[in-house]
C-alpha angles and dihedrals in degrees: 000000000000131000128187117252110261114264147112136100098291093045091053091046094052091047091051093050093049092049094042092056094042092240132148130225130199085222091074100022091052097041091237113194091216096060093109094050096045099041089043087058091050098254133115139174107237122218115212133190091046130290101275117092126206091217130068108211113184094232102046128093095198113117117261129207140076109340125223119251115285113279105226091192093060097088093055091048088050090053092050093048093050091047093048093046092050093233114173097183119037127195116203129185135162145205118257111268104195087155091072122080092232094035088241096297094128092052089049091053093047091050094050093047092049090051090049091050098045099035107031094170093053119110116209142200120195121200101198136190118238096259083214085291091279102163095215091056095046089048091058089064093044092051091051087068114234115170095234131023116196128187119173125222084195097199145007122295097257094054097042096094090051097045107034130056115227093335119115129209099232092039089059090048087054091055091051091048091054091050092047091055090061130068092262122104108254120218140173141172142209136195126224128209099057095107101280122150124230094249090052092054091049089049091052089051090051091047092053092048091049091059092047103260111166106185127044134188122195122187142161117267112237119192106240096199139357088260093063131080111291122242110260096194142353107232118222115243089241089065090054088053089050093053092045092052093046093048092050091047090051092054115274114145095215133011129185109192126166136106097271098040114125131183096273097037109133087351092157088068093057098066090084 
């Protein structure tokens, strides 16, 4: 797997806008391999509620620790950046904020509503944490009205305790079920190469369908640093094609499946 080094006029412009407005992106915080492609096309996945996560998942490159206080000016800077960059479809995610009483759900809702008010033609995908699967908190994001709400199960049920910090497999399925019962497009994603078996991947696909998930992303896990969980296996692209075809046959509306696919890859196509 090879990717071009990031560069070019659009990449530099996006980087300048993000830095100028003191914003964070999961593209850089998460060491995403597609940063050159996406930023070069003038798109980015914005990271709100700071860049320090209260959880320490074994797959994730985002910093972990004690976050800074919530920056109430962040949503307005996000609006200005999206407007200046001419983005028509925005993807927004966040760190986990277990230090906050509402896990950050209120800040999420305020951010979405401000974007809706200031940029009425903008379409939006939100990649949310689990908010400890508290229905009232998840509902705040749903009621704010994004076009797509994504929440990743990340891996198969057996590996979840090894891979994810605090999160639970069936708790995440509960979040997706609640989203699917609304008018918002529901979406989730899993990584391969962590030691999962084929039947476990197919079971995860069935589990997501059972709770009403409509869009699925499947990508290869890549170890971000030596301190993170090692790669168990590099999955052949033909296997990604196999899982995509099976997921579509089973009933998913849209599936992105290839080694370098990440949660927000081709996200603008998932609004439909």
